[in-house]
C-alpha positions in Angstrom: -14.4 38.9 -9.7 -12.4 42.1 -9.6 -9.1 41.5 -11.5 -5.9 42.3 -9.6 -4.3 45.6 -10.7 -0.6 44.6 -10.4 1.6 41.7 -11.2 2.2 41.2 -7.4 -1.6 41.2 -6.7 -2.2 38.7 -9.5 0.6 36.4 -8.4 -0.7 36.4 -4.8 -4.2 35.6 -6.0 -2.9 32.6 -8.0 -0.8 31.5 -5.1 -3.7 31.6 -2.7 -5.9 29.6 -5.0 -3.3 26.8 -5.6 -2.4 26.8 -1.9 -6.0 26.2 -1.0 -6.2 23.4 -3.6 -3.2 21.7 -2.0 -4.6 22.0 1.5 -7.9 20.6 0.3 -6.2 17.5 -1.2 -3.9 17.1 1.9 -6.8 17.2 4.2 -8.9 14.9 2.1 -6.1 12.3 2.1 -6.6 11.9 5.8 -10.3 11.0 5.5 -11.7 7.5 5.1 -12.7 8.2 1.5 -9.4 9.7 0.3 -8.9 13.0 -1.5 -11.5 14.5 -3.8 -10.4 16.1 -7.1 -10.0 19.9 -6.8 -11.2 20.3 -10.4 -14.4 18.5 -11.5 -14.9 20.2 -14.9 -14.5 17.8 -17.8 -12.4 20.4 -19.6 -9.8 20.5 -16.7 -8.2 18.2 -14.2 -7.3 14.5 -13.9 -10.0 13.2 -16.3 -7.8 14.3 -19.1 -5.2 11.6 -18.2 -5.5 8.0 -19.2 -6.9 5.7 -16.6 -3.6 3.7 -16.5 -1.6 6.8 -15.8 -4.0 7.8 -13.0 -3.9 4.4 -11.4 -0.1 4.3 -11.3 0.2 7.5 -9.2 -0.6 8.5 -5.6 -4.3 9.5 -5.3 -3.2 12.9 -4.0 -1.2 13.7 -7.2 -4.2 12.9 -9.3 -6.6 14.8 -7.2 -4.4 17.9 -7.3 -4.4 18.1 -11.1 -5.8 21.5 -12.3 -4.5 21.4 -15.9 -6.3 21.6 -19.2 -4.5 18.7 -20.9 -1.8 16.0 -20.5 1.5 17.4 -21.8 3.4 14.2 -21.0 1.3 12.4 -23.6 2.5 14.7 -26.4 6.1 15.7 -25.3 7.7 12.5 -26.8 9.8 12.0 -23.7 12.8 9.6 -24.1 14.9 7.6 -21.7 17.7 9.6 -20.1 16.3 13.0 -20.8 16.0 15.9 -18.4 12.5 17.3 -18.2 11.3 20.5 -16.5 7.6 21.1 -15.6 6.6 24.7 -15.2 4.1 25.2 -12.5 4.3 21.5 -11.3 1.6 21.7 -8.6 1.0 18.4 -6.9 3.5 16.7 -9.2 1.3 14.6 -11.5 3.2 15.6 -14.7 6.6 15.4 -12.9 5.9 11.8 -11.7 4.6 10.7 -15.1 7.7 12.3 -16.8 10.0 10.6 -14.3 8.6 7.2 -15.3 9.1 8.0 -19.0 12.7 9.2 -18.8 13.7 6.4 -16.5 16.4 6.1 -13.9 19.0 7.6 -16.2 16.9 10.7 -16.7 15.5 13.4 -14.4 12.3 15.3 -13.9 12.3 18.8 -12.3 9.1 20.5 -11.0 9.0 24.2 -10.5 6.3 25.9 -8.4 6.0 29.0 -6.3 3.5 27.7 -3.8 4.8 26.2 -0.6 1.7 24.1 0.0 1.9 22.6 -3.5 5.6 21.9 -3.1 5.0 20.1 0.2 2.2 18.0 -1.5 4.5 17.2 -4.5 7.3 16.1 -2.3 5.0 13.8 -0.3 3.6 12.4 -3.6 7.1 11.7 -4.9 7.9 9.8 -1.7 4.7 7.8 -1.9 5.5 7.0 -5.6 9.1 6.0 -4.7 10.4 8.3 -7.4 14.1 8.9 -7.0 14.8 10.8 -10.2 12.7 13.9 -9.4 13.4 17.3 -7.8 11.1 20.1 -6.9 12.3 23.7 -7.0 10.7 26.8 -5.5 10.5 29.7 -7.9 8.6 31.5 -10.6 8.3 30.5 -14.2 9.6 34.0 -15.2 12.9 33.3 -13.4 13.7 29.6 -13.7 16.4 28.6 -11.0 18.4 26.3 -13.4 21.5 27.0 -15.5 21.3 27.7 -19.2 21.2 24.8 -21.7 20.6 22.0 -19.1 17.1 20.8 -20.0 16.0 18.5 -22.9 12.2 19.1 -22.7 10.1 21.8 -21.0 6.4 20.9 -20.3 3.6 22.8 -18.6 -0.1 22.2 -18.0 -2.3 25.3 -18.2 0.1 27.5 -16.2 1.7 29.9 -18.7 -1.7 31.6 -18.9 -1.3 32.7 -15.3 1.9 34.7 -16.0 1.6 38.5 -16.6 5.0 38.4 -18.3 4.8 35.6 -20.9 7.7 37.1 -22.8 9.9 36.4 -19.8 8.5 32.8 -19.6 9.4 32.1 -23.2 12.8 33.7 -22.9 13.6 31.7 -19.7 12.4 28.5 -21.3 14.6 29.1 -24.3 17.5 29.8 -22.0 17.4 26.6 -20.0 16.8 24.3 -23.0 19.7 22.6 -24.6 20.2 23.3 -28.3 17.7 21.0 -30.0 15.6 21.0 -26.9 11.8 20.8 -27.1 8.9 22.8 -25.7 5.6 20.8 -25.3 2.8 22.3 -23.2 -0.9 22.2 -22.8 -2.4 25.7 -22.4 -5.5 27.7 -23.1 -5.4 29.8 -26.3 -7.9 32.3 -27.6 -9.3 32.9 -31.0 -7.4 35.7 -32.8 -10.7 37.5 -33.1 -11.2 37.9 -29.4 -10.1 41.1 -27.7 -8.5 41.2 -24.3 -11.7 42.4 -22.8 -13.7 39.6 -24.5 -11.3 37.1 -23.1 -11.7 38.6 -19.6 -15.5 38.2 -19.9 -15.1 34.5 -20.3 -13.4 33.8 -17.0 -10.8 35.1 -14.5 -7.0 34.8 -14.5 -6.9 32.0 -11.9 -9.3 30.0 -14.0 -6.8 30.1 -16.9 -9.1 32.1 -19.2 -8.6 35.8 -19.1 -4.8 35.5 -19.3 -4.8 33.5 -22.5 -2.8 34.6 -25.5 -4.4 34.3 -28.9 -3.0 31.8 -31.4 -1.1 34.6 -33.2 0.2 36.1 -30.0 1.4 32.8 -28.7 3.3 32.1 -32.0 4.8 35.5 -32.1 5.9 35.2 -28.5 7.7 32.0 -29.1 9.3 33.3 -32.3 10.5 36.4 -30.5 12.3 34.2 -27.9 14.0 32.2 -30.7 11.9 29.1 -31.0 11.3 27.4 -34.4 9.0 24.5 -35.6 6.1 26.1 -33.8 2.8 24.2 -33.9 -0.4 25.1 -31.9 -3.2 22.5 -32.1 -6.5 23.1 -30.4 -7.9 20.0 -28.7 -11.2 21.0 -27.1 -13.2 24.1 -26.3 -13.1 25.4 -22.7 -15.3 28.5 -23.4 -16.7 30.4 -26.3 -13.6 31.2 -28.5 -11.2 29.7 -26.0 -9.5 26.4 -26.5 -7.2 23.9 -24.7 -4.3 23.5 -27.1 -1.1 21.5 -27.5 1.8 23.9 -28.1 5.0 22.5 -29.5 8.2 24.3 -30.5 12.0 23.7 -30.6 15.2 25.4 -29.8 17.4 25.3 -32.9 20.3 22.8 -32.7 22.6 25.5 -33.8 21.2 28.4 -31.9 22.7 31.8 -32.8 20.9 33.7 -30.1 22.4 34.0 -26.7 20.9 32.1 -23.8 20.9 35.3 -21.7 17.8 36.9 -22.9 17.0 37.4 -19.2 19.4 37.4 -16.3 20.0 33.7 -15.5 18.0 32.9 -12.4 20.7 30.4 -11.3 23.0 33.4 -10.7 20.5 35.1 -8.5 19.9 34.4 -4.8 17.4 31.6 -4.3 16.7 29.8 -1.1 19.4 31.8 0.6 22.1 30.6 -1.8 23.5 31.7 -5.2 23.3 29.3 -8.2 20.8 27.2 -6.3 20.7 23.5 -7.2 23.8 23.6 -9.2 27.4 22.4 -8.5 28.4 26.1 -8.0 25.8 26.9 -5.2 27.1 28.9 -2.3 25.4 30.5 0.7 24.8 34.2 0.3 25.8 34.6 4.0 29.4 33.3 4.3 28.8 32.6 7.9 26.3 29.8 7.1 26.5 26.5 5.1 24.4 25.9 2.0 22.3 23.3 4.0 21.7 25.8 6.8 20.7 28.6 4.4 18.2 26.3 2.6 16.8 25.0 5.8 16.3 28.6 7.1 14.7 29.7 3.8 12.4 26.6 3.7 13.8 25.7 0.3 12.0 22.8 -1.4 15.3 21.5 -2.9 17.3 20.9 0.3 19.6 18.4 -1.3 
């Protein structure tokens, strides 16, 4: 595969792949046999979740799983907490999180792919989940206000970003002081060069974009995180590992939460401060609901 030359090209390549996966699952759900998993590698997909978790969710959410781990099993989610899943796909981790935080908590899912957002919304409806919300956007510009999230999770998605520093900074921004970062991701041995990582797989397969252990730690530290722990769980290629990555935002953070321009202040879905009490239509001649409907916003609430 020829690697994309620009961030835009790479993002579009990723979007197409995940859009196709969502369409495959949606089409499969209308057949007599139900949806087939889009990932059948033992190192990726729904087989990494406990059977009880899989059985409790819509088949389409399970089939759409493309991750390299189960972040909800290691994030130590608690009742009443607010959770954000970066790159939420078909919603499997959002729905599992929603069950763990309970009716007094909330689980957000963030994804840039319309087809995956539609699938996730359908899965949430089938699961009867009322404490979930799916947002359209990128993980480099999270459409939530600063200091509003207790836990950020992600499942083999940060790999896919070409600006991981922005992802870490945005994650730090939206976390409350004392908030937690608990993700599954692919991490490379420190001895592997960028070219050697590329030889082991493409960006969309979560291999070539992997940071090394040292790079991952340095990126989190630069964003302000502490208590960083990176634990490999299983090999996904020679010198490449699925890993559990944990970190924390200090309870007395001295850094500002504006390391990047807060996405909630930017235009999203035709409104400013999307999905916050301060949201307003960018066009004063329209209402917020009309602006979101026109933009096809996934959070039309």
